[in-house]
C-alpha positions as CSV (number, residue, x, y, z in Angstrom):
1,X,-5.6,-8.7,-15.9
2,X,-3.6,-6.9,-15.0
3,X,-3.0,-6.6,-11.3
4,X,-1.2,-3.2,-10.8
5,X,0.1,-1.8,-7.1
6,X,-2.1,0.4,-5.3
7,X,-1.4,2.5,-1.9
8,X,-3.8,4.9,-1.0
9,X,-4.0,7.8,2.3
10,X,-6.3,10.4,3.5
11,X,-4.1,13.2,5.9
12,X,-7.9,15.1,5.8
13,X,-7.5,17.2,2.9
14,X,-8.9,13.8,0.2
15,X,-7.3,10.7,-1.2
16,X,-3.5,10.1,-2.1
17,X,-4.2,7.3,-4.0
18,X,-0.7,5.7,-5.3
19,X,-1.3,3.2,-8.2
20,X,2.1,1.5,-10.3
21,X,2.2,1.7,-13.9
22,X,4.3,-1.8,-14.2
23,X,2.3,-5.2,-13.9
24,X,2.9,-7.0,-10.6
25,X,3.8,-10.8,-10.7
26,X,1.8,-13.1,-8.9
27,X,3.6,-17.3,-7.4
28,X,7.2,-14.6,-7.2
29,X,8.8,-12.3,-4.1
30,X,8.1,-8.8,-5.5
31,X,10.1,-5.5,-2.7
32,X,7.5,-3.4,-2.1
33,X,9.0,0.6,-1.5
34,X,6.0,2.8,0.6
35,X,7.2,5.9,1.7
36,X,5.9,8.9,3.0
37,X,7.2,11.9,4.4
38,X,4.7,14.6,5.7
39,X,1.5,15.0,2.8
40,X,4.1,13.3,-0.3
41,X,4.5,9.9,-0.1
42,X,5.8,7.2,-4.1
43,X,5.0,4.0,-4.1
44,X,8.0,2.0,-6.0
45,X,7.2,-2.5,-7.2
46,X,10.5,-4.0,-7.7
47,X,12.8,-1.9,-9.7
48,X,10.4,-0.2,-11.7
49,X,10.6,3.6,-11.4
50,X,8.8,5.2,-8.7
51,X,5.1,6.9,-8.6
52,X,5.2,10.0,-6.8
53,X,1.7,11.9,-4.6
54,X,0.3,13.6,-2.2
55,X,-2.5,14.7,-0.2
56,X,-4.3,17.6,0.6
57,X,-5.1,19.0,4.2
58,X,-3.0,19.9,6.6
59,X,-2.2,17.2,9.0
60,X,1.2,15.7,8.0
61,X,0.9,12.9,11.3
62,X,-1.1,9.7,10.2
63,X,-2.7,7.8,13.4
64,X,-4.8,4.7,12.5
65,X,-7.5,4.3,14.2
66,X,-8.0,1.3,12.5
67,X,-6.3,-1.4,11.4
68,X,-3.6,-0.8,8.6
69,X,-4.6,-3.5,6.1
70,X,-2.7,-5.0,3.8
71,X,-3.6,-7.5,1.4
72,X,-5.9,-8.6,-1.6
73,X,-5.0,-11.8,-2.2
74,X,-6.7,-14.6,0.1
75,X,-4.4,-14.5,3.6
76,X,-4.5,-11.1,4.0
77,X,-2.8,-9.6,7.2
78,X,-2.8,-7.3,9.6
79,X,-1.6,-4.6,11.7
80,X,-1.5,-3.4,14.5
């Protein structure tokens, strides 16, 4: 199974779904860069290519009413 990194956000007009083109290596440190400016977002794993995407809609501010989920592994960390 190829494990790839995924980032999603929704600014009111549909989900932007960014997925790395490279497989993530488990059991080692990985550098993840996620940015969002207005509707546009980027995702980068280690020194791999930058994946770009955009959410549709009129919102440009992301307000979290629910916790931000970072995980997919056994030990999940939730940031507020």
